[in-house]
SEVEX-576556 format. One record per residue (C-alpha): residue number from 1; residue in three letters; chain; x, y, z. Coordinates in nm, 4 decimals. Each point is the difference from the previous one (the first is absolute). Layout:
BEGIN
+-----+------+-------+----------+----------+----------+
:  nr : rest : kette :       px :       py :       pz :
+-----+------+-------+----------+----------+----------+
: NUM :  ALA :     A :        X :        Y :        Z :
...
+-----+------+-------+----------+----------+----------+
% end
This chain:
BEGIN
+-----+------+-------+----------+----------+----------+
:  nr : rest : kette :       px :       py :       pz :
+-----+------+-------+----------+----------+----------+
:   1 :  MET :     A :   0.2994 :  -0.3775 :   1.3430 :
:   2 :  ASN :     A :   0.0793 :   0.1934 :  -0.3176 :
:   3 :  THR :     A :   0.1648 :  -0.2285 :  -0.2558 :
:   4 :  ASP :     A :  -0.0495 :   0.2116 :  -0.3124 :
:   5 :  ALA :     A :   0.3521 :   0.1420 :  -0.0334 :
:   6 :  ALA :     A :   0.1954 :  -0.3000 :   0.1300 :
:   7 :  VAL :     A :   0.2575 :  -0.1880 :  -0.2074 :
:   8 :  TRP :     A :  -0.0486 :  -0.3644 :   0.0895 :
:   9 :  PRO :     A :   0.2761 :  -0.2622 :   0.0260 :
:  10 :  VAL :     A :   0.0169 :  -0.2629 :  -0.2715 :
:  11 :  LYS :     A :   0.1236 :  -0.3502 :   0.0662 :
:  12 :  SER :     A :   0.3238 :  -0.0504 :  -0.1931 :
:  13 :  ARG :     A :   0.1433 :  -0.3313 :   0.1225 :
:  14 :  ASP :     A :  -0.0647 :  -0.3174 :   0.1961 :
:  15 :  LEU :     A :   0.1789 :  -0.1337 :   0.3046 :
:  16 :  HIS :     A :   0.0499 :  -0.3697 :   0.0634 :
:  17 :  ASN :     A :   0.1953 :  -0.1793 :   0.2713 :
:  18 :  HIS :     A :  -0.0580 :  -0.2526 :   0.2775 :
:  19 :  HIS :     A :  -0.2751 :   0.2287 :   0.1379 :
:  20 :  PHE :     A :  -0.1295 :   0.2139 :  -0.2876 :
:  21 :  ASP :     A :  -0.2202 :  -0.0455 :  -0.2996 :
:  22 :  SER :     A :  -0.0989 :   0.3528 :  -0.0933 :
:  23 :  THR :     A :  -0.2062 :  -0.1151 :  -0.3001 :
:  24 :  VAL :     A :  -0.2834 :  -0.0776 :   0.2418 :
:  25 :  TRP :     A :  -0.0951 :   0.3707 :  -0.0107 :
:  26 :  ASP :     A :  -0.0510 :  -0.0087 :  -0.3769 :
:  27 :  ARG :     A :  -0.3239 :  -0.1992 :   0.0282 :
:  28 :  PHE :     A :  -0.1232 :   0.1325 :   0.3334 :
:  29 :  ARG :     A :  -0.3413 :   0.1700 :  -0.0125 :
:  30 :  PHE :     A :   0.0051 :   0.3140 :   0.2116 :
:  31 :  ARG :     A :  -0.3004 :   0.1488 :   0.1741 :
:  32 :  ASP :     A :  -0.0129 :   0.3764 :   0.0296 :
:  33 :  ASP :     A :   0.0132 :  -0.0069 :   0.3784 :
:  34 :  ASP :     A :   0.2892 :  -0.2473 :   0.0300 :
:  35 :  ILE :     A :   0.2886 :   0.0802 :   0.2343 :
:  36 :  VAL :     A :   0.3555 :  -0.1120 :  -0.0826 :
:  37 :  ILE :     A :   0.2482 :  -0.0145 :   0.2876 :
:  38 :  ALA :     A :   0.3530 :   0.0113 :  -0.1361 :
:  39 :  THR :     A :   0.3422 :  -0.0341 :   0.1644 :
:  40 :  TYR :     A :   0.3460 :  -0.1344 :  -0.0678 :
:  41 :  ALA :     A :  -0.0582 :  -0.2638 :   0.2752 :
:  42 :  LYS :     A :   0.0440 :  -0.0003 :   0.3774 :
:  43 :  SER :     A :  -0.0870 :   0.3687 :  -0.0031 :
:  44 :  GLY :     A :  -0.3343 :  -0.0045 :   0.1790 :
:  45 :  THR :     A :  -0.2053 :  -0.1895 :  -0.2567 :
:  46 :  THR :     A :  -0.1929 :  -0.2160 :   0.2444 :
:  47 :  TRP :     A :  -0.0448 :   0.2932 :   0.2365 :
:  48 :  THR :     A :  -0.1576 :   0.2068 :  -0.2763 :
:  49 :  GLN :     A :  -0.2169 :  -0.2916 :  -0.1115 :
:  50 :  GLN :     A :  -0.1224 :  -0.0257 :   0.3583 :
:  51 :  ILE :     A :  -0.0752 :   0.3744 :   0.0099 :
:  52 :  VAL :     A :  -0.1943 :  -0.0123 :  -0.3254 :
:  53 :  GLY :     A :  -0.1799 :  -0.3158 :   0.1099 :
:  54 :  GLN :     A :  -0.1079 :   0.1629 :   0.3248 :
:  55 :  LEU :     A :  -0.1217 :   0.3089 :  -0.1845 :
:  56 :  VAL :     A :  -0.1906 :  -0.2008 :  -0.2606 :
:  57 :  PHE :     A :  -0.1567 :  -0.2388 :   0.2527 :
:  58 :  ASP :     A :  -0.0761 :   0.2522 :   0.2780 :
:  59 :  GLY :     A :   0.2385 :  -0.1443 :   0.2583 :
:  60 :  ASP :     A :  -0.1095 :  -0.3640 :  -0.0283 :
:  61 :  PRO :     A :   0.2556 :  -0.2035 :   0.2022 :
:  62 :  ALA :     A :  -0.0554 :  -0.3077 :  -0.2176 :
:  63 :  VAL :     A :   0.1348 :   0.1631 :  -0.3190 :
:  64 :  ASN :     A :   0.2666 :  -0.2292 :  -0.1472 :
:  65 :  VAL :     A :   0.2097 :   0.2189 :  -0.2281 :
:  66 :  ALA :     A :   0.2206 :  -0.2910 :  -0.1062 :
:  67 :  GLU :     A :  -0.3034 :  -0.1606 :  -0.1652 :
:  68 :  LEU :     A :  -0.1802 :   0.3129 :  -0.1165 :
:  69 :  SER :     A :   0.2968 :   0.1918 :  -0.1430 :
:  70 :  PRO :     A :   0.2109 :  -0.2249 :  -0.2243 :
:  71 :  TRP :     A :   0.3482 :   0.0764 :  -0.1294 :
:  72 :  LEU :     A :  -0.1057 :  -0.0015 :  -0.3633 :
:  73 :  ASP :     A :   0.3447 :  -0.0193 :  -0.1628 :
:  74 :  LEU :     A :   0.1209 :  -0.2911 :   0.2152 :
:  75 :  ARG :     A :   0.0370 :  -0.3147 :  -0.2109 :
:  76 :  VAL :     A :  -0.2058 :  -0.2071 :   0.2419 :
:  77 :  PRO :     A :  -0.2857 :  -0.0793 :   0.0122 :
:  78 :  PRO :     A :  -0.0790 :  -0.0034 :  -0.3742 :
:  79 :  ALA :     A :  -0.1277 :   0.3219 :  -0.1529 :
:  80 :  GLU :     A :  -0.3399 :  -0.1490 :  -0.0846 :
:  81 :  ALA :     A :  -0.0598 :  -0.0886 :   0.3652 :
:  82 :  LYS :     A :   0.0749 :   0.3566 :   0.1077 :
:  83 :  TYR :     A :  -0.2196 :   0.1449 :  -0.2747 :
:  84 :  ALA :     A :  -0.2905 :  -0.2198 :   0.1070 :
:  85 :  ALA :     A :   0.0394 :   0.0856 :   0.3687 :
:  86 :  LEU :     A :   0.0100 :   0.3732 :  -0.0728 :
:  87 :  GLU :     A :  -0.2926 :  -0.0159 :  -0.2415 :
:  88 :  ALA :     A :  -0.2056 :  -0.1649 :   0.2736 :
:  89 :  GLN :     A :   0.0634 :   0.2826 :   0.2462 :
:  90 :  THR :     A :  -0.2944 :   0.2372 :   0.0334 :
:  91 :  HIS :     A :   0.1663 :   0.2463 :   0.2402 :
:  92 :  ARG :     A :   0.2483 :   0.2665 :  -0.1030 :
:  93 :  ARG :     A :   0.3103 :  -0.1906 :  -0.1050 :
:  94 :  PHE :     A :   0.3571 :   0.0720 :   0.1133 :
:  95 :  ILE :     A :   0.2830 :  -0.1758 :  -0.1794 :
:  96 :  LYS :     A :   0.3727 :  -0.0242 :   0.0691 :
:  97 :  THR :     A :   0.2943 :   0.0437 :  -0.2383 :
:  98 :  HIS :     A :   0.3771 :   0.0195 :   0.0376 :
:  99 :  LEU :     A :   0.0618 :   0.1176 :  -0.3574 :
: 100 :  PRO :     A :   0.1606 :   0.3217 :  -0.1201 :
: 101 :  VAL :     A :  -0.2351 :   0.2218 :  -0.1963 :
: 102 :  ASP :     A :   0.1343 :  -0.0854 :  -0.3465 :
: 103 :  ALA :     A :  -0.0734 :  -0.3724 :   0.0501 :
: 104 :  LEU :     A :  -0.3558 :   0.0660 :   0.1179 :
: 105 :  ARG :     A :  -0.3161 :   0.0760 :  -0.1938 :
: 106 :  TYR :     A :  -0.1028 :   0.3315 :   0.1573 :
: 107 :  SER :     A :  -0.3675 :   0.0992 :   0.0021 :
: 108 :  PRO :     A :  -0.1124 :   0.3651 :   0.0262 :
: 109 :  ALA :     A :  -0.3224 :  -0.1158 :   0.1690 :
: 110 :  VAL :     A :   0.1708 :  -0.1838 :   0.2875 :
: 111 :  ARG :     A :   0.1481 :   0.1396 :   0.3239 :
: 112 :  TYR :     A :   0.3629 :  -0.0914 :   0.0683 :
: 113 :  ILE :     A :   0.1836 :   0.0163 :   0.3321 :
: 114 :  TYR :     A :   0.3787 :  -0.0410 :  -0.0129 :
: 115 :  ILE :     A :   0.1773 :  -0.0672 :   0.3307 :
: 116 :  VAL :     A :   0.3727 :   0.0510 :   0.0322 :
: 117 :  ARG :     A :   0.2553 :  -0.0796 :   0.2719 :
: 118 :  ASP :     A :   0.3703 :   0.0673 :   0.0428 :
: 119 :  GLY :     A :   0.1845 :  -0.2748 :  -0.1878 :
: 120 :  ARG :     A :   0.2054 :  -0.0960 :   0.3035 :
: 121 :  ASP :     A :  -0.3148 :  -0.0677 :   0.1991 :
: 122 :  VAL :     A :  -0.1427 :  -0.1886 :  -0.2964 :
: 123 :  VAL :     A :   0.3017 :  -0.2322 :  -0.0034 :
: 124 :  TRP :     A :  -0.0169 :  -0.0727 :   0.3716 :
: 125 :  SER :     A :  -0.3670 :  -0.0931 :  -0.0319 :
: 126 :  MET :     A :   0.0664 :  -0.1967 :  -0.3169 :
: 127 :  TYR :     A :   0.2780 :  -0.1961 :   0.1663 :
: 128 :  ASN :     A :  -0.2387 :  -0.1194 :   0.2716 :
: 129 :  HIS :     A :  -0.2525 :  -0.0912 :  -0.2690 :
: 130 :  HIS :     A :   0.2599 :  -0.1915 :  -0.2031 :
: 131 :  ALA :     A :   0.1991 :  -0.1616 :   0.2818 :
: 132 :  ASN :     A :  -0.3158 :  -0.1469 :   0.1552 :
: 133 :  ALA :     A :  -0.1509 :  -0.1256 :  -0.3250 :
: 134 :  ASN :     A :  -0.0567 :  -0.3749 :   0.0003 :
: 135 :  ALA :     A :   0.0118 :  -0.2720 :  -0.2651 :
: 136 :  LEU :     A :  -0.3573 :   0.0719 :  -0.1134 :
: 137 :  TRP :     A :   0.0990 :   0.3597 :  -0.0848 :
: 138 :  TYR :     A :   0.2965 :  -0.1100 :  -0.2132 :
: 139 :  GLU :     A :  -0.2093 :  -0.2689 :  -0.1675 :
: 140 :  ALA :     A :  -0.2752 :   0.2449 :  -0.0924 :
: 141 :  LEU :     A :   0.2399 :   0.2574 :  -0.1448 :
: 142 :  ASN :     A :   0.2568 :  -0.2235 :  -0.1638 :
: 143 :  ASP :     A :  -0.1943 :  -0.3069 :  -0.1104 :
: 144 :  THR :     A :  -0.3277 :   0.1483 :  -0.1259 :
: 145 :  PRO :     A :   0.0097 :  -0.0277 :  -0.3815 :
: 146 :  GLY :     A :   0.0706 :   0.3197 :  -0.1898 :
: 147 :  ARG :     A :   0.2875 :   0.1378 :   0.2032 :
: 148 :  VAL :     A :   0.2311 :   0.2233 :  -0.2035 :
: 149 :  GLY :     A :   0.3601 :   0.0367 :   0.1154 :
: 150 :  PRO :     A :   0.1872 :  -0.1625 :   0.2872 :
: 151 :  PRO :     A :  -0.1634 :  -0.1329 :   0.3156 :
: 152 :  ILE :     A :   0.0086 :   0.1915 :   0.3240 :
: 153 :  GLU :     A :   0.2575 :  -0.1452 :   0.2393 :
: 154 :  PRO :     A :   0.0275 :   0.0093 :   0.3817 :
: 155 :  PRO :     A :   0.1564 :   0.3201 :   0.1382 :
: 156 :  PRO :     A :   0.3462 :   0.0266 :   0.1551 :
: 157 :  ASP :     A :   0.0354 :  -0.0230 :   0.3762 :
: 158 :  SER :     A :   0.1012 :   0.3659 :   0.0269 :
: 159 :  VAL :     A :  -0.2658 :   0.2699 :  -0.0365 :
: 160 :  ARG :     A :   0.2758 :   0.2508 :  -0.0821 :
: 161 :  GLN :     A :   0.1173 :  -0.2179 :  -0.2878 :
: 162 :  TYR :     A :  -0.3617 :  -0.0302 :  -0.1110 :
: 163 :  PHE :     A :  -0.0249 :   0.3796 :  -0.0032 :
: 164 :  LEU :     A :   0.3279 :   0.0424 :  -0.1911 :
: 165 :  ASP :     A :  -0.1111 :  -0.2532 :  -0.2626 :
: 166 :  TRP :     A :  -0.3366 :   0.1785 :  -0.0286 :
: 167 :  LEU :     A :   0.1720 :   0.3373 :  -0.0421 :
: 168 :  GLU :     A :   0.2710 :  -0.1176 :  -0.2398 :
: 169 :  ARG :     A :  -0.2354 :  -0.2048 :  -0.2179 :
: 170 :  ASP :     A :  -0.3028 :   0.2331 :   0.0323 :
: 171 :  GLY :     A :  -0.2590 :  -0.1936 :   0.1905 :
: 172 :  HIS :     A :   0.1576 :  -0.3443 :  -0.0179 :
: 173 :  PRO :     A :  -0.1383 :  -0.2605 :   0.0501 :
: 174 :  PHE :     A :  -0.3474 :   0.1518 :  -0.0472 :
: 175 :  TRP :     A :  -0.0307 :   0.2808 :  -0.2599 :
: 176 :  PRO :     A :   0.1375 :   0.3497 :  -0.0709 :
: 177 :  TYR :     A :  -0.0745 :   0.2569 :   0.2676 :
: 178 :  TRP :     A :   0.1006 :   0.3384 :  -0.1397 :
: 179 :  GLU :     A :  -0.2016 :  -0.0211 :  -0.3217 :
: 180 :  ASN :     A :  -0.3056 :  -0.0969 :   0.2028 :
: 181 :  VAL :     A :   0.0169 :   0.3043 :   0.2265 :
: 182 :  ARG :     A :   0.1059 :   0.2304 :  -0.2837 :
: 183 :  SER :     A :  -0.2825 :  -0.1089 :  -0.2318 :
: 184 :  TRP :     A :  -0.2722 :   0.0814 :   0.2535 :
: 185 :  TRP :     A :   0.1684 :   0.3232 :   0.1140 :
: 186 :  GLN :     A :   0.0092 :   0.1201 :  -0.3608 :
: 187 :  ILE :     A :  -0.3807 :  -0.0160 :  -0.0275 :
: 188 :  ARG :     A :  -0.0663 :   0.1458 :   0.3475 :
: 189 :  HIS :     A :  -0.2046 :   0.2878 :  -0.1463 :
: 190 :  LEU :     A :  -0.2684 :  -0.2253 :  -0.1511 :
: 191 :  PRO :     A :  -0.3394 :   0.0653 :   0.1604 :
: 192 :  ASN :     A :  -0.0778 :  -0.3677 :   0.0674 :
: 193 :  LEU :     A :   0.3284 :  -0.0799 :   0.1782 :
: 194 :  MET :     A :   0.0809 :   0.0488 :   0.3678 :
: 195 :  LEU :     A :   0.3556 :  -0.0439 :   0.1263 :
: 196 :  VAL :     A :   0.0355 :  -0.1216 :   0.3590 :
: 197 :  HIS :     A :   0.3169 :  -0.0500 :   0.2034 :
: 198 :  TYR :     A :   0.0300 :  -0.2705 :   0.2647 :
: 199 :  GLU :     A :   0.1251 :   0.2638 :   0.2457 :
: 200 :  GLU :     A :  -0.3198 :   0.2009 :  -0.0500 :
: 201 :  LEU :     A :  -0.2057 :  -0.2991 :   0.1052 :
: 202 :  LYS :     A :   0.2182 :  -0.0458 :   0.3087 :
: 203 :  ARG :     A :  -0.0116 :   0.3702 :   0.0933 :
: 204 :  ASP :     A :  -0.3735 :   0.0541 :  -0.0301 :
: 205 :  LEU :     A :  -0.2071 :  -0.3083 :  -0.0803 :
: 206 :  PRO :     A :  -0.3430 :   0.1609 :   0.0614 :
: 207 :  GLY :     A :   0.0917 :   0.3066 :  -0.2045 :
: 208 :  MET :     A :   0.1305 :  -0.2078 :  -0.2894 :
: 209 :  MET :     A :  -0.3078 :  -0.2204 :   0.0075 :
: 210 :  ARG :     A :  -0.2147 :   0.3118 :  -0.0340 :
: 211 :  ARG :     A :   0.2124 :   0.1168 :  -0.2949 :
: 212 :  ILE :     A :  -0.0269 :  -0.3398 :  -0.1690 :
: 213 :  ALA :     A :  -0.3763 :  -0.0070 :   0.0569 :
: 214 :  ALA :     A :  -0.0334 :   0.3473 :  -0.1536 :
: 215 :  PHE :     A :   0.2077 :  -0.1026 :  -0.3014 :
: 216 :  LEU :     A :  -0.2188 :  -0.3072 :  -0.0496 :
: 217 :  ASP :     A :  -0.3252 :   0.1961 :   0.0542 :
: 218 :  ILE :     A :  -0.0921 :  -0.2204 :   0.2952 :
: 219 :  PRO :     A :  -0.1962 :   0.1928 :   0.2663 :
: 220 :  ILE :     A :   0.1261 :  -0.0333 :   0.3582 :
: 221 :  ASP :     A :  -0.2540 :  -0.1267 :   0.2523 :
: 222 :  GLU :     A :   0.1277 :   0.1697 :   0.3155 :
: 223 :  ALA :     A :  -0.1678 :  -0.2577 :   0.2220 :
: 224 :  ARG :     A :   0.1863 :  -0.2840 :  -0.1731 :
: 225 :  PHE :     A :   0.3278 :   0.1776 :  -0.0714 :
: 226 :  PRO :     A :   0.1773 :  -0.0776 :   0.3330 :
: 227 :  THR :     A :  -0.0686 :  -0.3705 :  -0.0603 :
: 228 :  GLN :     A :   0.1313 :   0.0240 :  -0.3562 :
: 229 :  VAL :     A :   0.3199 :   0.1614 :   0.1272 :
: 230 :  GLU :     A :   0.0411 :  -0.2640 :   0.2720 :
: 231 :  HIS :     A :  -0.0281 :  -0.2753 :  -0.2604 :
: 232 :  CYS :     A :   0.2824 :   0.1624 :  -0.1971 :
: 233 :  THR :     A :   0.2500 :   0.0227 :   0.2856 :
: 234 :  PHE :     A :   0.3026 :  -0.2265 :  -0.0158 :
: 235 :  GLU :     A :  -0.0986 :  -0.1655 :   0.3280 :
: 236 :  TRP :     A :  -0.3474 :  -0.0939 :  -0.1266 :
: 237 :  MET :     A :   0.1329 :  -0.1206 :  -0.3334 :
: 238 :  LYS :     A :   0.2682 :  -0.2104 :   0.1709 :
: 239 :  ALA :     A :  -0.2626 :  -0.1575 :   0.2267 :
: 240 :  ASN :     A :  -0.2202 :  -0.0718 :  -0.3058 :
: 241 :  ALA :     A :   0.2782 :  -0.0757 :  -0.2466 :
: 242 :  GLY :     A :  -0.1820 :  -0.2912 :  -0.1602 :
: 243 :  LYS :     A :  -0.2377 :   0.2485 :  -0.1657 :
: 244 :  ALA :     A :   0.2884 :   0.1865 :  -0.1678 :
: 245 :  ALA :     A :   0.2672 :  -0.2563 :  -0.0902 :
: 246 :  PRO :     A :  -0.0428 :  -0.1888 :  -0.3293 :
: 247 :  LEU :     A :  -0.1699 :  -0.3366 :   0.0606 :
: 248 :  GLY :     A :   0.0080 :   0.0711 :   0.3708 :
: 249 :  GLY :     A :   0.3808 :  -0.0052 :   0.0100 :
: 250 :  VAL :     A :   0.0611 :  -0.3574 :  -0.1173 :
: 251 :  PHE :     A :   0.3062 :   0.1070 :  -0.2023 :
: 252 :  TRP :     A :   0.2022 :   0.1138 :   0.3034 :
: 253 :  ASP :     A :   0.1505 :  -0.1760 :   0.2981 :
: 254 :  GLY :     A :  -0.1883 :   0.1395 :   0.2949 :
: 255 :  GLY :     A :  -0.3097 :   0.0605 :  -0.2109 :
: 256 :  ALA :     A :  -0.1866 :   0.3262 :  -0.0446 :
: 257 :  GLU :     A :   0.1660 :   0.1735 :   0.2943 :
: 258 :  THR :     A :   0.3329 :  -0.0346 :  -0.1820 :
: 259 :  PHE :     A :  -0.1503 :   0.1751 :  -0.3041 :
: 260 :  ILE :     A :  -0.1276 :   0.2848 :   0.2226 :
: 261 :  HIS :     A :   0.3410 :   0.0451 :   0.1619 :
: 262 :  LYS :     A :   0.1140 :   0.3163 :   0.1827 :
: 263 :  GLY :     A :  -0.1211 :   0.2982 :  -0.2015 :
: 264 :  THR :     A :   0.2944 :   0.2072 :   0.1260 :
: 265 :  ASN :     A :   0.2483 :   0.2113 :  -0.1922 :
: 266 :  GLY :     A :   0.3682 :   0.0713 :   0.0507 :
: 267 :  ARG :     A :   0.1140 :  -0.3488 :   0.0980 :
: 268 :  TRP :     A :   0.2723 :   0.0280 :  -0.2618 :
: 269 :  ARG :     A :   0.1764 :   0.2707 :   0.2042 :
: 270 :  ASP :     A :   0.1489 :  -0.2638 :   0.2309 :
: 271 :  THR :     A :   0.1413 :  -0.2059 :  -0.2871 :
: 272 :  LEU :     A :   0.0998 :   0.2154 :  -0.2974 :
: 273 :  THR :     A :   0.3325 :   0.1813 :  -0.0006 :
: 274 :  GLU :     A :   0.0308 :   0.3723 :  -0.0675 :
: 275 :  ASP :     A :   0.1340 :  -0.0858 :  -0.3443 :
: 276 :  ASP :     A :  -0.2994 :  -0.2278 :  -0.0683 :
: 277 :  ILE :     A :  -0.2354 :   0.2835 :   0.0924 :
: 278 :  ARG :     A :   0.1852 :   0.2531 :  -0.2162 :
: 279 :  ARG :     A :  -0.0119 :  -0.2360 :  -0.2971 :
: 280 :  TYR :     A :  -0.3732 :  -0.0515 :   0.0384 :
: 281 :  GLU :     A :  -0.0750 :   0.3706 :   0.0409 :
: 282 :  ALA :     A :   0.2162 :   0.0958 :  -0.2991 :
: 283 :  ARG :     A :  -0.1720 :  -0.2640 :  -0.2106 :
: 284 :  ALA :     A :  -0.3422 :   0.1302 :   0.1052 :
: 285 :  VAL :     A :   0.0841 :   0.3527 :  -0.1182 :
: 286 :  ALA :     A :   0.1539 :  -0.1267 :  -0.3244 :
: 287 :  GLU :     A :  -0.3012 :  -0.2194 :  -0.0790 :
: 288 :  LEU :     A :  -0.2835 :   0.2202 :   0.1207 :
: 289 :  GLY :     A :   0.1250 :   0.3580 :   0.0197 :
: 290 :  PRO :     A :   0.0359 :   0.1963 :   0.3247 :
: 291 :  GLU :     A :  -0.3691 :   0.0792 :   0.0561 :
: 292 :  CYS :     A :  -0.1244 :  -0.3574 :  -0.0328 :
: 293 :  ALA :     A :   0.3001 :  -0.1370 :   0.1916 :
: 294 :  ALA :     A :  -0.0722 :   0.2366 :   0.2907 :
: 295 :  TRP :     A :  -0.3656 :  -0.1041 :   0.0030 :
: 296 :  LEU :     A :   0.0993 :  -0.3655 :  -0.0081 :
: 297 :  ALA :     A :   0.2305 :   0.0464 :   0.2993 :
: 298 :  THR :     A :  -0.2292 :   0.2131 :   0.2166 :
: 299 :  GLY :     A :  -0.3578 :  -0.0344 :  -0.1175 :
: 300 :  ARG :     A :  -0.0276 :   0.3789 :  -0.0282 :
: 301 :  ARG :     A :  -0.0672 :   0.2019 :  -0.3153 :
+-----+------+-------+----------+----------+----------+
% end
């Protein structure tokens, strides 16, 4: 990995809301072999954590990515608890973020994987996540001291209305979508960043796992590889959802299997109107430019 000629991103702002405290990155002590898994949210984060976990731990079925790979910029648990847990890890660490690049402290020595998914599919997955959240979820996000800004409220009954609110108010009620995708796309040429599309994982999981392993300099053990792939299939993850969902799924009605929901794309086609779709696609081009918008929609570059 040649980093000599690269121009590295510099953190220029902080993000705070019911979920975020981006200042946690300011005091985090990187290791040179750390892996950061970044997404907007509901874009394949847990799937990619599972892939990296299986590669790092040689296909061990007991790997619990929810415990091993914390969401560092989440306000809970406290930053010091996450620092201590990560400092105690002796294996190669892999850490999750949902921040845009300019709110993140970016290290030239670390490998970053950014996973993207069509915004319409993101919203459908997010709606399931939000609509099935229980009182513990709202208590953790809204009542933990230090929240900046308004609380997160229950979603409307209509997923279409949820989508329209998200589109009109850019990511409401979570956080801005377009700047997140745009910020990572703009640094796509950096040697320590790999961009992955959710559709690529669906089209060719074994091939993408080999690409990710190569990017991370993790040798493939051909004898173990079929088991690693099996442990990264949606069916296996759904059957073992307690190892992927935060705290085993206690924040959602239905538990961990609600968190690992369907994994399918295109469900919005049965609900959105032609005008809704045109508005979204026009916004994507305006926010991202035609090349990035096409990649976002198709997973092909």
